[in-house]
MIDREN-701076 format. One record per residue (C-alpha): residue in one letter; chain; x, y, z. Coordinates in Angstrom, 3 decimals. Layout:
[r 'a', 'A', [X, Y, Z]]
...
//
This chain:
[r 'm', 'A', [-203.926, 58.237, -23.057]]
[r 'k', 'A', [-205.921, 55.751, -25.117]]
[r 'p', 'A', [-207.214, 53.226, -22.578]]
[r 'f', 'A', [-208.345, 50.681, -25.128]]
[r 'g', 'A', [-205.810, 51.153, -27.919]]
[r 'i', 'A', [-203.693, 48.143, -27.002]]
[r 'l', 'A', [-206.709, 46.071, -26.012]]
[r 's', 'A', [-208.387, 46.732, -29.354]]
[r 'l', 'A', [-205.282, 45.556, -31.185]]
[r 'c', 'A', [-205.154, 42.455, -29.006]]
[r 'f', 'A', [-208.778, 41.605, -29.749]]
[r 'a', 'A', [-208.284, 42.116, -33.474]]
[r 'l', 'A', [-205.567, 39.480, -33.467]]
[r 'f', 'A', [-207.589, 36.675, -31.932]]
[r 'a', 'A', [-211.271, 37.453, -32.532]]
[r 't', 'A', [-211.963, 37.715, -36.226]]
[r 't', 'A', [-215.268, 35.903, -36.677]]
[r 'l', 'A', [-218.783, 37.157, -36.074]]
[r 'c', 'A', [-220.784, 35.379, -33.431]]
[r 's', 'A', [-223.728, 34.008, -35.381]]
[r 'a', 'A', [-225.029, 32.331, -32.217]]
[r 'a', 'A', [-225.609, 35.715, -30.591]]
[r 'e', 'A', [-227.248, 37.096, -33.701]]
[r 'k', 'A', [-229.588, 34.101, -34.002]]
[r 's', 'A', [-230.567, 34.272, -30.330]]
[r 'g', 'A', [-231.463, 37.947, -30.511]]
[r 'f', 'A', [-228.934, 38.739, -27.793]]
[r 'y', 'A', [-228.428, 42.449, -27.178]]
[r 'l', 'A', [-224.646, 42.542, -27.517]]
[r 'r', 'A', [-222.934, 42.300, -30.888]]
[r 'd', 'A', [-219.549, 41.334, -32.181]]
[r 'g', 'A', [-217.186, 44.294, -31.773]]
[r 'd', 'A', [-219.109, 45.940, -28.918]]
[r 'r', 'A', [-217.328, 47.885, -26.180]]
[r 'v', 'A', [-219.367, 47.915, -22.977]]
[r 'v', 'A', [-218.927, 50.419, -20.145]]
[r 'f', 'A', [-220.649, 49.665, -16.834]]
[r 'y', 'A', [-221.333, 52.985, -15.080]]
[r 'g', 'A', [-222.731, 53.598, -11.629]]
[r 'd', 'A', [-222.117, 54.057, -7.911]]
[r 's', 'A', [-220.685, 51.721, -5.253]]
[r 'i', 'A', [-222.985, 48.845, -6.216]]
[r 't', 'A', [-221.421, 48.850, -9.673]]
[r 'd', 'A', [-218.036, 49.588, -8.076]]
[r 'q', 'A', [-218.259, 46.217, -6.308]]
[r 'r', 'A', [-217.570, 44.631, -9.711]]
[r 'l', 'A', [-219.853, 41.686, -9.088]]
[r 'y', 'A', [-222.966, 41.895, -11.277]]
[r 't', 'A', [-220.692, 43.335, -13.956]]
[r 't', 'A', [-218.160, 40.490, -13.824]]
[r 'f', 'A', [-220.921, 37.865, -13.659]]
[r 't', 'A', [-222.401, 39.453, -16.782]]
[r 'e', 'A', [-219.053, 39.489, -18.555]]
[r 't', 'A', [-218.314, 35.857, -17.730]]
[r 'y', 'A', [-221.743, 34.824, -18.991]]
[r 'v', 'A', [-221.099, 36.567, -22.313]]
[r 'v', 'A', [-217.600, 35.159, -22.728]]
[r 't', 'A', [-218.617, 31.585, -21.884]]
[r 'r', 'A', [-221.881, 31.597, -23.859]]
[r 'f', 'A', [-220.445, 33.307, -26.945]]
[r 'p', 'A', [-216.780, 32.265, -27.011]]
[r 'd', 'A', [-216.188, 33.532, -30.546]]
[r 'm', 'A', [-217.741, 36.954, -30.018]]
[r 'n', 'A', [-215.417, 39.922, -29.571]]
[r 'v', 'A', [-216.846, 42.153, -26.831]]
[r 'q', 'A', [-214.770, 44.383, -24.554]]
[r 'f', 'A', [-215.879, 45.252, -21.019]]
[r 'v', 'A', [-214.768, 48.060, -18.714]]
[r 'h', 'A', [-215.882, 48.909, -15.193]]
[r 's', 'A', [-216.487, 52.602, -14.427]]
[r 'g', 'A', [-218.437, 52.486, -11.165]]
[r 'w', 'A', [-217.416, 54.802, -8.328]]
[r 'g', 'A', [-218.613, 54.477, -4.743]]
[r 'g', 'A', [-220.779, 57.348, -3.520]]
[r 'd', 'A', [-221.660, 58.610, -6.995]]
[r 't', 'A', [-224.882, 60.367, -7.885]]
[r 'v', 'A', [-226.118, 61.693, -11.203]]
[r 'n', 'A', [-223.970, 64.768, -10.508]]
[r 'g', 'A', [-220.765, 62.814, -9.878]]
[r 'g', 'A', [-218.920, 62.256, -6.633]]
[r 'g', 'A', [-215.500, 61.268, -5.347]]
[r 'g', 'A', [-214.173, 60.725, -8.859]]
[r 'g', 'A', [-215.119, 64.212, -9.960]]
[r 'l', 'A', [-218.155, 66.074, -11.224]]
[r 'i', 'A', [-220.319, 64.272, -13.744]]
[r 'd', 'A', [-218.777, 65.899, -16.812]]
[r 't', 'A', [-215.310, 64.885, -15.636]]
[r 'r', 'A', [-216.515, 61.365, -14.928]]
[r 'l', 'A', [-218.142, 61.009, -18.331]]
[r 'k', 'A', [-215.167, 62.403, -20.260]]
[r 'r', 'A', [-212.529, 60.345, -18.475]]
[r 'd', 'A', [-214.421, 57.176, -17.557]]
[r 'v', 'A', [-216.834, 56.761, -20.468]]
[r 'f', 'A', [-215.992, 58.784, -23.589]]
[r 'a', 'A', [-212.309, 57.768, -23.428]]
[r 'y', 'A', [-213.290, 54.156, -24.136]]
[r 'n', 'A', [-215.416, 54.917, -27.220]]
[r 'p', 'A', [-218.170, 52.581, -25.993]]
[r 't', 'A', [-220.864, 51.186, -28.237]]
[r 'v', 'A', [-222.887, 50.038, -25.199]]
[r 'm', 'A', [-223.237, 51.635, -21.777]]
[r 't', 'A', [-225.215, 50.639, -18.717]]
[r 'i', 'A', [-226.109, 53.207, -16.061]]
[r 'm', 'A', [-227.332, 52.445, -12.561]]
[r 'l', 'A', [-227.693, 55.451, -10.273]]
[r 'g', 'A', [-230.222, 56.340, -7.599]]
[r 'm', 'A', [-229.291, 54.626, -4.346]]
[r 'n', 'A', [-227.387, 57.681, -3.127]]
[r 'd', 'A', [-229.460, 60.227, -5.053]]
[r 'a', 'A', [-232.634, 59.523, -3.075]]
[r 's', 'A', [-230.725, 60.334, 0.151]]
[r 'y', 'A', [-231.978, 57.359, 2.210]]
[r 'r', 'A', [-235.138, 59.144, 3.294]]
[r 'a', 'A', [-238.786, 59.359, 2.358]]
[r 'f', 'A', [-239.556, 60.754, -1.086]]
[r 'e', 'A', [-239.014, 64.496, -1.466]]
[r 'd', 'A', [-239.796, 66.429, -4.633]]
[r 'a', 'A', [-236.742, 68.685, -4.379]]
[r 'i', 'A', [-234.362, 65.725, -4.060]]
[r 'f', 'A', [-236.048, 63.912, -6.928]]
[r 'd', 'A', [-235.835, 67.010, -9.136]]
[r 'k', 'A', [-232.041, 66.973, -8.745]]
[r 'y', 'A', [-232.011, 63.353, -9.829]]
[r 'r', 'A', [-234.255, 63.959, -12.809]]
[r 'n', 'A', [-232.337, 67.000, -14.006]]
[r 'g', 'A', [-228.963, 65.350, -13.452]]
[r 'y', 'A', [-229.978, 62.194, -15.306]]
[r 'e', 'A', [-231.345, 64.255, -18.195]]
[r 'h', 'A', [-227.977, 66.028, -18.387]]
[r 'i', 'A', [-226.179, 62.675, -18.588]]
[r 'i', 'A', [-228.384, 61.538, -21.465]]
[r 't', 'A', [-227.894, 64.826, -23.326]]
[r 's', 'A', [-224.121, 64.618, -22.897]]
[r 'l', 'A', [-224.024, 61.030, -24.110]]
[r 'k', 'A', [-226.052, 61.871, -27.193]]
[r 'e', 'A', [-223.709, 64.725, -28.044]]
[r 'n', 'A', [-220.452, 62.866, -27.457]]
[r 'v', 'A', [-221.315, 59.251, -28.344]]
[r 'p', 'A', [-224.248, 59.607, -30.764]]
[r 'n', 'A', [-224.458, 55.919, -31.756]]
[r 'l', 'A', [-224.241, 54.604, -28.192]]
[r 'r', 'A', [-226.742, 51.903, -27.225]]
[r 'l', 'A', [-227.895, 52.627, -23.695]]
[r 't', 'A', [-229.261, 50.330, -21.029]]
[r 'l', 'A', [-230.717, 52.314, -18.140]]
[r 'i', 'A', [-230.986, 50.250, -14.971]]
[r 'r', 'A', [-233.703, 50.844, -12.422]]
[r 'p', 'A', [-231.975, 51.140, -9.019]]
[r 's', 'A', [-231.272, 47.867, -7.234]]
[r 'p', 'A', [-233.166, 47.373, -3.962]]
[r 'f', 'A', [-232.643, 48.603, -0.467]]
[r 'd', 'A', [-233.520, 45.557, 1.623]]
[r 'd', 'A', [-236.833, 46.274, 3.286]]
[r 'v', 'A', [-237.781, 42.594, 2.980]]
[r 't', 'A', [-235.570, 40.709, 5.415]]
[r 'q', 'A', [-235.309, 43.690, 7.760]]
[r 'e', 'A', [-237.923, 46.166, 8.941]]
[r 'p', 'A', [-238.270, 49.414, 6.937]]
[r 'k', 'A', [-236.751, 52.457, 8.610]]
[r 'f', 'A', [-239.786, 54.599, 7.908]]
[r 'e', 'A', [-243.326, 54.121, 6.683]]
[r 'g', 'A', [-243.375, 52.582, 3.223]]
[r 'g', 'A', [-239.656, 51.916, 3.337]]
[r 'y', 'A', [-236.722, 53.293, 1.342]]
[r 'n', 'A', [-237.070, 50.736, -1.400]]
[r 'q', 'A', [-240.446, 52.163, -2.349]]
[r 'v', 'A', [-238.664, 55.449, -2.951]]
[r 'l', 'A', [-236.171, 53.673, -5.203]]
[r 'v', 'A', [-239.015, 51.982, -7.064]]
[r 'r', 'A', [-240.461, 55.440, -7.713]]
[r 'y', 'A', [-237.096, 56.617, -9.008]]
[r 'g', 'A', [-236.985, 53.489, -11.157]]
[r 'g', 'A', [-240.289, 54.460, -12.703]]
[r 'f', 'A', [-238.658, 57.656, -13.925]]
[r 'v', 'A', [-235.692, 55.663, -15.274]]
[r 'k', 'A', [-238.093, 53.480, -17.259]]
[r 'e', 'A', [-239.863, 56.517, -18.688]]
[r 'l', 'A', [-236.536, 58.172, -19.519]]
[r 'a', 'A', [-235.318, 55.039, -21.305]]
[r 'e', 'A', [-238.479, 54.752, -23.363]]
[r 'r', 'A', [-238.345, 58.413, -24.267]]
[r 'n', 'A', [-234.756, 58.104, -25.497]]
[r 'g', 'A', [-234.931, 54.769, -27.256]]
[r 'a', 'A', [-232.832, 53.035, -24.600]]
[r 't', 'A', [-233.188, 49.567, -23.140]]
[r 'v', 'A', [-234.378, 49.385, -19.543]]
[r 'a', 'A', [-233.388, 46.721, -17.030]]
[r 'd', 'A', [-235.183, 46.268, -13.713]]
[r 'l', 'A', [-232.706, 45.123, -11.060]]
[r 'n', 'A', [-235.182, 45.804, -8.288]]
[r 'a', 'A', [-238.391, 43.805, -8.720]]
[r 'g', 'A', [-236.743, 40.465, -9.523]]
[r 'v', 'A', [-234.283, 40.736, -6.662]]
[r 'v', 'A', [-237.045, 41.724, -4.225]]
[r 'a', 'A', [-239.084, 38.717, -5.329]]
[r 'a', 'A', [-236.080, 36.470, -4.696]]
[r 'l', 'A', [-235.547, 38.093, -1.289]]
[r 'q', 'A', [-239.124, 37.316, -0.361]]
[r 'k', 'A', [-238.768, 33.671, -1.376]]
[r 'a', 'A', [-235.414, 33.413, 0.401]]
[r 'k', 'A', [-236.902, 34.866, 3.591]]
[r 'a', 'A', [-239.670, 32.272, 3.509]]
[r 'k', 'A', [-237.037, 29.513, 3.203]]
[r 'd', 'A', [-234.515, 30.827, 5.766]]
[r 'a', 'A', [-235.162, 34.246, 7.279]]
[r 'e', 'A', [-231.736, 34.636, 8.917]]
[r 'l', 'A', [-229.686, 33.437, 5.956]]
[r 'a', 'A', [-231.716, 35.638, 3.614]]
[r 'k', 'A', [-230.395, 38.715, 5.441]]
[r 'q', 'A', [-226.937, 37.942, 4.070]]
[r 'l', 'A', [-228.035, 38.499, 0.474]]
[r 'i', 'A', [-227.818, 42.263, 1.114]]
[r 'a', 'A', [-226.188, 42.311, 4.537]]
[r 'd', 'A', [-225.963, 46.113, 4.888]]
[r 'r', 'A', [-229.279, 46.544, 3.028]]
[r 'v', 'A', [-227.534, 48.488, 0.223]]
[r 'h', 'A', [-224.644, 46.449, -1.200]]
[r 'p', 'A', [-225.561, 42.896, -2.259]]
[r 'g', 'A', [-222.959, 40.212, -1.740]]
[r 'a', 'A', [-221.987, 37.880, -4.559]]
[r 'a', 'A', [-225.244, 35.916, -4.292]]
[r 'g', 'A', [-227.404, 39.040, -4.460]]
[r 'q', 'A', [-225.363, 40.442, -7.312]]
[r 'l', 'A', [-225.773, 37.205, -9.246]]
[r 'l', 'A', [-229.512, 37.879, -9.066]]
[r 'm', 'A', [-228.859, 41.376, -10.416]]
[r 'a', 'A', [-226.765, 40.027, -13.302]]
[r 'n', 'A', [-229.599, 37.635, -14.070]]
[r 'e', 'A', [-232.052, 40.520, -14.439]]
[r 'l', 'A', [-229.670, 42.523, -16.636]]
[r 'l', 'A', [-228.979, 39.556, -18.887]]
[r 'k', 'A', [-232.685, 38.794, -19.202]]
[r 'a', 'A', [-233.252, 42.388, -20.303]]
[r 'w', 'A', [-230.615, 41.707, -22.951]]
[r 'h', 'A', [-232.498, 38.578, -24.111]]
[r 'a', 'A', [-229.721, 36.244, -23.009]]
[r 'p', 'A', [-230.330, 32.659, -24.163]]
[r 'a', 'A', [-230.871, 30.075, -21.448]]
[r 't', 'A', [-229.510, 27.054, -23.273]]
[r 'v', 'A', [-225.881, 26.018, -23.204]]
[r 's', 'A', [-226.631, 22.714, -24.915]]
[r 'd', 'A', [-229.499, 20.243, -25.174]]
[r 'v', 'A', [-228.676, 16.619, -25.962]]
[r 'v', 'A', [-231.015, 13.607, -26.101]]
[r 'l', 'A', [-229.623, 10.096, -26.628]]
[r 'd', 'A', [-231.270, 6.724, -27.143]]
[r 'a', 'A', [-229.198, 4.256, -25.112]]
[r 's', 'A', [-230.817, 1.141, -26.598]]
[r 'a', 'A', [-230.150, 2.122, -30.199]]
[r 'g', 'A', [-226.974, 4.132, -29.650]]
[r 'k', 'A', [-228.437, 7.114, -31.466]]
[r 't', 'A', [-228.506, 10.875, -31.006]]
[r 'l', 'A', [-232.129, 11.993, -31.009]]
[r 'r', 'A', [-231.437, 15.693, -30.484]]
[r 's', 'A', [-228.341, 17.840, -30.326]]
[r 'v', 'A', [-228.699, 21.589, -29.837]]
[r 'g', 'A', [-225.564, 23.621, -29.196]]
[r 'a', 'A', [-223.412, 20.493, -29.220]]
[r 'k', 'A', [-221.718, 18.110, -31.617]]
[r 'v', 'A', [-222.222, 14.489, -30.538]]
[r 't', 'A', [-220.142, 11.774, -32.196]]
[r 'd', 'A', [-219.019, 8.171, -31.768]]
[r 'v', 'A', [-222.098, 7.008, -29.850]]
[r 'k', 'A', [-221.702, 3.383, -28.762]]
[r 'a', 'A', [-224.532, 1.425, -27.172]]
[r 'g', 'A', [-224.075, -1.412, -24.710]]
[r 'e', 'A', [-224.255, -1.965, -20.991]]
[r 't', 'A', [-222.211, 1.239, -20.814]]
[r 'l', 'A', [-223.305, 4.017, -23.158]]
[r 'r', 'A', [-220.345, 5.945, -24.539]]
[r 'w', 'A', [-220.105, 9.048, -26.709]]
[r 's', 'A', [-218.002, 12.138, -27.467]]
[r 'q', 'A', [-219.510, 15.592, -27.084]]
[r 'k', 'A', [-218.281, 19.076, -27.803]]
[r 'd', 'A', [-220.616, 21.876, -26.785]]
[r 's', 'A', [-220.557, 25.210, -28.586]]
[r 'a', 'A', [-220.329, 27.047, -25.260]]
[r 'l', 'A', [-219.397, 26.576, -21.629]]
[r 'p', 'A', [-221.903, 26.676, -18.762]]
[r 'f', 'A', [-222.298, 29.826, -16.719]]
[r 'p', 'A', [-220.283, 28.822, -13.611]]
[r 'i', 'A', [-222.784, 29.193, -10.763]]
[r 'g', 'A', [-221.341, 27.583, -7.644]]
[r 't', 'A', [-223.852, 26.421, -5.041]]
[r 'n', 'A', [-221.499, 25.167, -2.320]]
[r 'd', 'A', [-221.886, 28.445, -0.425]]
[r 'p', 'A', [-225.211, 28.359, 1.490]]
[r 'v', 'A', [-226.083, 31.988, 0.682]]
[r 'm', 'A', [-225.457, 31.414, -3.019]]
[r 'a', 'A', [-227.462, 28.195, -2.891]]
[r 'l', 'A', [-230.343, 30.082, -1.258]]
[r 'a', 'A', [-230.232, 32.782, -3.933]]
[r 'v', 'A', [-230.229, 30.226, -6.736]]
[r 's', 'A', [-233.095, 28.205, -5.244]]
[r 's', 'A', [-235.128, 31.394, -4.690]]
[r 's', 'A', [-234.790, 32.679, -8.255]]
[r 'd', 'A', [-235.041, 31.627, -11.882]]
[r 'v', 'A', [-231.341, 32.192, -12.602]]
[r 'v', 'A', [-230.664, 28.586, -13.653]]
[r 'n', 'A', [-233.718, 28.284, -15.904]]
[r 'a', 'A', [-233.066, 31.730, -17.320]]
[r 'l', 'A', [-229.338, 31.423, -18.011]]
[r 'd', 'A', [-227.820, 28.003, -17.415]]
[r 'k', 'A', [-229.480, 24.957, -19.018]]
[r 'q', 'A', [-226.977, 22.325, -20.148]]
[r 't', 'A', [-229.373, 19.437, -20.542]]
[r 'l', 'A', [-228.620, 15.750, -20.997]]
[r 'k', 'A', [-231.532, 13.345, -21.491]]
[r 'v', 'A', [-231.097, 9.609, -22.097]]
[r 't', 'A', [-233.903, 7.222, -23.067]]
[r 'g', 'A', [-233.868, 3.442, -23.470]]
[r 'l', 'A', [-232.165, 2.767, -20.147]]
[r 't', 'A', [-232.622, -0.547, -18.333]]
[r 'a', 'A', [-230.844, -0.273, -14.977]]
[r 'd', 'A', [-232.295, 1.553, -11.969]]
[r 's', 'A', [-229.423, 4.026, -11.654]]
[r 'y', 'A', [-226.312, 5.082, -13.520]]
[r 't', 'A', [-222.931, 6.663, -12.905]]
[r 'l', 'A', [-221.916, 9.410, -15.315]]
[r 'k', 'A', [-218.246, 9.837, -16.068]]
[r 'i', 'A', [-216.666, 12.545, -18.186]]
[r 'd', 'A', [-213.080, 12.066, -19.303]]
[r 'g', 'A', [-212.839, 9.166, -16.882]]
[r 'a', 'A', [-213.876, 11.148, -13.785]]
[r 'a', 'A', [-217.119, 10.343, -11.979]]
[r 'i', 'A', [-219.540, 13.272, -12.075]]
[r 'g', 'A', [-222.494, 11.801, -10.216]]
[r 'k', 'A', [-224.962, 8.982, -9.751]]
[r 'f', 'A', [-228.435, 9.425, -11.240]]
[r 'a', 'A', [-231.681, 7.474, -11.146]]
[r 'k', 'A', [-232.999, 6.199, -14.436]]
[r 'e', 'A', [-236.044, 8.469, -14.113]]
[r 'n', 'A', [-233.851, 11.543, -13.676]]
[r 'l', 'A', [-231.863, 10.742, -16.801]]
[r 'e', 'A', [-235.029, 10.084, -18.790]]
[r 'n', 'A', [-236.460, 13.437, -17.683]]
[r 'g', 'A', [-233.144, 15.209, -18.228]]
[r 'i', 'A', [-230.374, 16.362, -15.900]]
[r 'n', 'A', [-228.716, 19.780, -15.942]]
[r 'l', 'A', [-224.962, 19.373, -16.311]]
[r 'a', 'A', [-224.383, 23.092, -15.720]]
[r 'l', 'A', [-224.468, 22.793, -11.930]]
[r 'l', 'A', [-222.357, 19.641, -11.724]]
[r 'p', 'A', [-218.564, 19.476, -11.231]]
[r 't', 'A', [-217.874, 18.693, -14.870]]
[r 'p', 'A', [-214.686, 19.563, -16.772]]
[r 'm', 'A', [-216.781, 22.198, -18.570]]
[r 'f', 'A', [-217.818, 23.815, -15.283]]
[r 'k', 'A', [-214.221, 23.854, -14.055]]
[r 'q', 'A', [-213.105, 25.417, -17.332]]
[r 'a', 'A', [-215.788, 28.101, -17.001]]
[r 'k', 'A', [-214.582, 28.856, -13.461]]
[r 'e', 'A', [-211.114, 29.479, -14.892]]
[r 'v', 'A', [-212.674, 31.927, -17.336]]
[r 'h', 'A', [-214.323, 33.760, -14.449]]
[r 'n', 'A', [-211.028, 33.941, -12.583]]
[r 'f', 'A', [-209.491, 35.681, -15.593]]
[r 't', 'A', [-212.513, 38.012, -15.693]]
[r 'l', 'A', [-211.848, 39.015, -12.092]]
[r 'e', 'A', [-208.115, 39.392, -12.745]]
[r 'h', 'A', [-208.409, 41.714, -15.710]]
[r 'n', 'A', [-211.024, 43.847, -13.962]]
[r 'q', 'A', [-208.716, 44.199, -10.964]]
[r 'l', 'A', [-205.839, 45.242, -13.240]]
[r 'h', 'A', [-208.043, 47.902, -14.799]]
[r 'f', 'A', [-209.153, 49.099, -11.366]]
[r 'n', 'A', [-205.532, 49.381, -10.213]]
[r 'r', 'A', [-204.437, 51.385, -13.230]]
[r 'w', 'A', [-207.506, 53.633, -13.143]]
[r 'r', 'A', [-208.040, 54.305, -9.461]]
[r 'q', 'A', [-204.509, 53.999, -8.090]]
[r 'i', 'A', [-202.473, 55.584, -10.884]]
[r 'q', 'A', [-204.453, 57.455, -13.545]]
[r 'v', 'A', [-206.921, 59.400, -11.400]]
[r 'p', 'A', [-204.697, 60.215, -8.379]]
[r 'l', 'A', [-201.932, 61.561, -10.615]]
[r 'e', 'A', [-203.893, 63.115, -13.465]]
[r 's', 'A', [-203.678, 66.638, -11.990]]
[r 's', 'A', [-199.888, 66.591, -11.640]]
[r 'k', 'A', [-198.204, 69.405, -13.564]]
[r 's', 'A', [-194.893, 67.573, -13.664]]
[r 's', 'A', [-194.034, 66.340, -17.151]]
[r 'r', 'A', [-191.861, 63.667, -15.565]]
[r 'v', 'A', [-194.767, 62.393, -13.495]]
[r 'q', 'A', [-197.070, 62.427, -16.513]]
[r 'k', 'A', [-194.530, 60.465, -18.548]]
[r 't', 'A', [-194.243, 57.889, -15.776]]
[r 'v', 'A', [-198.021, 57.688, -15.470]]
[r 'k', 'A', [-198.343, 57.036, -19.191]]
[r 'e', 'A', [-195.713, 54.313, -19.053]]
[r 'l', 'A', [-197.419, 52.630, -16.098]]
[r 'v', 'A', [-200.869, 52.895, -17.670]]
[r 'd', 'A', [-199.615, 51.455, -20.960]]
[r 'a', 'A', [-197.848, 48.621, -19.134]]
[r 'l', 'A', [-200.971, 47.728, -17.159]]
[r 'd', 'A', [-203.094, 47.909, -20.317]]
[r 'e', 'A', [-200.714, 45.458, -21.961]]
[r 'e', 'A', [-200.898, 43.138, -18.972]]
[r 'e', 'A', [-204.682, 43.361, -18.945]]
[r 'a', 'A', [-204.775, 42.542, -22.655]]
[r 'e', 'A', [-202.712, 39.417, -21.987]]
[r 'v', 'A', [-205.126, 38.319, -19.266]]
[r 'i', 'A', [-208.115, 38.944, -21.535]]
[r 'k', 'A', [-206.510, 36.810, -24.231]]
[r 'k', 'A', [-206.094, 34.008, -21.679]]
[r 'q', 'A', [-209.732, 34.494, -20.695]]
[r 'r', 'A', [-210.904, 34.164, -24.292]]
[r 'd', 'A', [-208.603, 31.254, -25.076]]
[r 't', 'A', [-209.812, 29.440, -21.958]]
[r 'a', 'A', [-213.430, 30.006, -23.001]]
[r 'q', 'A', [-213.018, 27.896, -26.142]]
[r 'p', 'A', [-215.016, 24.660, -25.686]]
[r 'k', 'A', [-213.317, 21.257, -25.828]]
[r 'a', 'A', [-214.489, 17.784, -26.787]]
[r 'h', 'A', [-215.084, 15.384, -23.894]]
[r 'r', 'A', [-215.629, 11.637, -23.624]]
[r 'f', 'A', [-218.817, 10.627, -21.790]]
[r 'e', 'A', [-219.659, 7.258, -20.201]]
[r 'l', 'A', [-222.967, 6.249, -18.628]]
[r 'a', 'A', [-222.738, 2.913, -16.822]]
[r 'p', 'A', [-225.108, 1.065, -14.470]]
[r 'a', 'A', [-224.255, 2.014, -10.894]]
[r 's', 'A', [-222.974, -0.778, -8.705]]
//
């Protein structure tokens, strides 16, 4: 089986240009990369991974990067329910010929107890084995080693002196040293999330508990914070677009990441704008998500789609995009700049569609991998193996179609803006 054979062909047909925007920004991923996310149940949730994918696809719509989820609940550095580590690596990593791989392991390895040397030695030796195997089998692989995400000892009382998260922090120190020793990138998904938990607790102690309700597995809001830390480690650019207009003169004073045309001054300021990217679709209607966003730097770090307008005369204005009202804003807010990324704009809605396709293709891959490929891989029946291959190929084709829809949907569109005095 060649899990990415059909997908690679699909990508070649519709992604033929290099993404100069990524290269100029210093972003970690490159055109043509194949990324495998590897880890335990926290990766298996497919939340920080899909947030990361959607960010990449919306921010760099012309960049060809493939993503595959290979997390398995209960895993340690020695493997788990999906097989021993060498089986896991061969089937769930090497088979995809990745150019980039992220690894986050440790939550289960530390055994949910106070630090013990013997338990840590198993982790250290097992992780070293993984690195050695990767070097031998994928010598040009670019690795991002992730320090274990937190056990919530912030919103709930630690179970023993010092708390389990301090054990994970200690394990994360080893991960950092291992990454540095092997020329890998390191991402800290612990410290930033803990800091956000502390701020969230100060704002709303009960609601903050829902960020990591079982203390181990973050919900969507907590995993957004994790994606934020991973993307920052990859030097993800914060700016979607940055536009400054002079309403009195009908001029564009600044346009970064956007093409602004047909600016017309008057009582109502009108212009056309086509951004080079879509916003990262962070919804804040859910109170837990809103708490996570307000307690972190995720918007400033990843999602700045700024519109600033000078030369205004009225006290407040209504912004319309493509004829639909987006919001009412005070003159001072517009002069200081508003962030379109969090508003219900056509661009935000388009980005949400992209994310829906991200979720769909990841679910298709999960179905083919965990419900067909792995359960039936040990069958000695040639008939069963033939059927498995046919099903796997069919699901790969369907996934490729969804990915093409995802990438097509990520292409920015021109929109007509109107800024009129509010009645």
